[in-house]
C-alpha positions as CSV (number, residue, x, y, z in Angstrom):
1,M,-10.7,18.2,-7.8
2,V,-9.2,18.3,-4.4
3,A,-10.8,15.9,-2.0
4,P,-12.6,17.2,1.1
5,R,-10.7,17.9,4.2
6,D,-11.6,14.7,6.0
7,S,-10.8,12.5,3.1
8,T,-8.5,9.5,3.3
9,M,-7.1,7.3,0.6
10,S,-5.6,3.9,0.8
11,I,-2.1,3.3,-0.5
12,G,-0.3,0.1,-0.9
13,A,-3.4,-1.9,-1.8
14,L,-1.6,-5.0,-3.0
15,S,-3.9,-7.5,-4.5
16,P,-3.3,-11.2,-4.1
17,S,-0.7,-12.6,-6.3
18,P,-1.4,-15.5,-8.6
19,I,1.3,-17.5,-6.9
20,T,-0.9,-17.7,-3.8
21,A,-3.4,-19.9,-5.5
22,T,-4.5,-22.9,-3.5
23,P,-3.2,-26.3,-4.6
24,A,-5.2,-28.3,-7.0
25,R,-8.2,-30.1,-5.4
26,D,-7.1,-33.5,-6.6
27,V,-3.9,-33.2,-4.6
28,P,-4.7,-32.9,-0.9
29,P,-2.4,-30.4,0.9
30,A,-1.9,-32.5,4.0
31,Q,-1.9,-36.2,4.3
32,V,-2.0,-37.9,7.7
33,A,0.7,-40.6,8.1
34,S,-0.8,-44.0,8.6
35,P,0.0,-45.3,12.0
36,A,2.2,-48.4,12.1
37,A,1.1,-51.4,14.2
38,N,3.6,-50.6,16.9
39,A,3.5,-46.8,16.7
40,T,2.9,-44.6,19.7
41,P,-0.2,-42.4,19.8
42,A,2.0,-39.3,19.4
43,A,3.5,-40.6,16.2
44,S,0.1,-41.4,14.7
45,A,-1.0,-37.8,15.2
46,T,1.8,-36.3,13.0
47,T,0.9,-34.6,9.8
48,Q,3.1,-34.6,6.8
49,L,2.6,-32.0,4.0
50,S,2.9,-32.8,0.4
51,K,5.6,-31.3,-1.8
52,E,2.9,-29.0,-3.4
53,A,1.8,-27.8,0.0
54,L,5.4,-27.1,1.1
55,A,6.0,-25.2,-2.1
56,L,2.8,-23.1,-1.5
57,I,3.9,-22.4,2.0
58,D,7.2,-21.1,0.7
59,K,5.4,-18.8,-1.8
60,L,3.0,-17.6,0.9
61,K,5.9,-16.8,3.3
62,A,7.7,-14.8,0.6
63,R,4.5,-12.9,-0.3
64,D,3.9,-12.2,3.4
65,T,7.3,-10.7,3.7
66,E,6.9,-8.7,0.5
67,V,3.5,-7.3,1.6
68,R,4.7,-6.4,5.1
69,Q,7.8,-4.6,3.8
70,H,5.7,-2.7,1.2
71,E,3.2,-1.5,3.8
72,Q,6.0,-0.6,6.3
73,A,7.6,1.6,3.6
74,H,4.3,3.5,3.2
75,M,3.9,3.9,6.9
76,A,7.5,5.2,7.3
77,A,7.1,7.8,4.6
78,A,3.6,8.9,5.4
79,G,4.5,10.1,8.9
80,G,1.7,12.0,10.5
81,L,-0.6,11.7,7.5
82,A,-1.2,7.9,8.1
83,T,-4.6,7.7,9.7
84,S,-4.2,4.1,10.8
85,G,-1.7,1.2,10.8
86,A,-1.5,-1.2,7.9
87,T,-4.3,-3.6,7.4
88,F,-3.8,-6.9,5.7
89,T,-5.7,-9.5,3.7
90,Y,-4.8,-13.0,4.7
91,Q,-4.7,-16.5,3.2
92,R,-4.6,-19.6,5.3
93,G,-1.8,-21.9,4.3
94,P,-2.0,-25.7,4.2
95,N,-0.2,-25.6,7.6
96,G,-3.1,-23.6,9.2
97,V,-1.0,-20.4,9.4
98,N,-2.5,-17.1,8.0
99,Y,-0.1,-15.3,5.6
100,A,-0.6,-11.7,4.4
101,I,-1.2,-11.6,0.7
102,G,-2.4,-8.0,0.4
103,G,-2.5,-4.8,2.4
104,E,-3.1,-1.1,2.6
105,V,-2.3,2.0,4.6
106,N,-4.9,4.8,4.9
107,I,-3.5,8.3,4.7
108,D,-5.1,11.7,5.0
109,T,-5.2,13.3,1.5
110,S,-6.9,16.5,2.4
111,P,-5.3,19.8,1.4
112,G,-3.6,22.1,3.9
113,A,-4.9,25.3,5.3
114,T,-2.7,27.3,3.0
115,P,-1.3,26.6,-0.5
116,E,2.2,26.2,1.1
117,E,0.9,23.6,3.5
118,T,-0.9,21.9,0.7
119,I,2.3,21.7,-1.3
120,Q,4.1,20.1,1.7
121,R,1.3,17.6,2.3
122,A,1.1,16.7,-1.4
123,R,4.9,16.0,-1.4
124,T,4.5,13.8,1.7
125,I,1.6,11.9,0.1
126,Q,3.5,11.4,-3.1
127,A,6.6,10.2,-1.2
128,A,4.5,7.8,0.9
129,A,2.7,6.4,-2.2
130,L,6.0,5.8,-4.0
131,A,8.0,4.6,-1.0
132,P,8.0,0.9,-1.7
133,A,10.6,-0.6,-4.1
134,E,7.8,-1.6,-6.4
135,P,4.7,0.7,-6.1
136,S,1.4,-0.9,-7.1
137,G,-1.0,0.6,-9.6
138,P,-3.1,2.1,-6.8
139,D,0.1,3.6,-5.3
140,R,0.9,5.3,-8.6
141,A,-2.7,6.6,-8.8
142,V,-2.4,8.2,-5.4
143,A,0.9,9.7,-6.3
144,A,-0.6,11.2,-9.4
145,Q,-3.5,12.7,-7.4
146,A,-1.0,14.2,-5.0
147,Q,1.0,15.7,-7.9
148,Q,-2.2,17.3,-9.2
149,M,-3.0,18.6,-5.7
150,E,0.5,20.2,-5.6
151,A,0.1,21.7,-9.1
152,Q,-3.3,23.3,-8.0
153,A,-1.7,24.8,-4.9
154,R,1.2,26.2,-7.0
155,A,-1.3,27.7,-9.4
156,E,-3.1,29.3,-6.5
157,L,0.2,30.8,-5.2
158,A,1.0,32.1,-8.7
159,Q,-2.5,33.7,-8.9
160,R,-2.0,35.3,-5.5
161,A,1.4,36.7,-6.5
162,Y,-0.1,38.1,-9.7
163,E,-3.0,39.8,-7.9
164,G,-0.8,40.8,-4.9
165,G,0.4,44.2,-5.8
166,S,0.9,46.7,-8.6
167,S,4.7,46.2,-8.5
168,T,4.3,42.6,-9.4
169,R,1.6,43.1,-12.0
170,P,2.9,43.3,-15.5
171,T,2.3,46.6,-17.3
172,V,2.4,47.6,-20.9
173,D,3.7,51.1,-21.8
174,V,1.5,52.3,-24.6
175,Y,3.4,55.5,-25.2
176,A,6.6,53.9,-26.2
């Protein structure tokens, strides 16, 4: 079924990756350096991160880059069908910085005013959904729905051509 005219759908809904799990509770992510007897107040306020915390930060940075590139690919391909910019889900790293671990772009998935316009919109939706190098499951589902929308529009065009005129309507000569 074709969605109503004002419908939107999210593409690029990347779910959090298992690599973004928080460090084990028995290993604190940050340890405050103990001040030496002759240390300055500035030196006593420094924070050192554990190896596990630094590794998690590296994974979060990589995930952030991946998510932002993924959503940017959707935005670039969606063109005027994007109804908003990308929205992100964040995870705070052990260093206090928020990293994007998931995201989505909302696009208008309504059909066009004519079958021809619907076919063009469906192709754009499909291109936007499959634009990232590694489309997610929800991306593939949106692309499949767009493909179905295009097929329905093509069927409508074929039906119109069939009903259009007597010269295009097939006939059978019963006196042959």
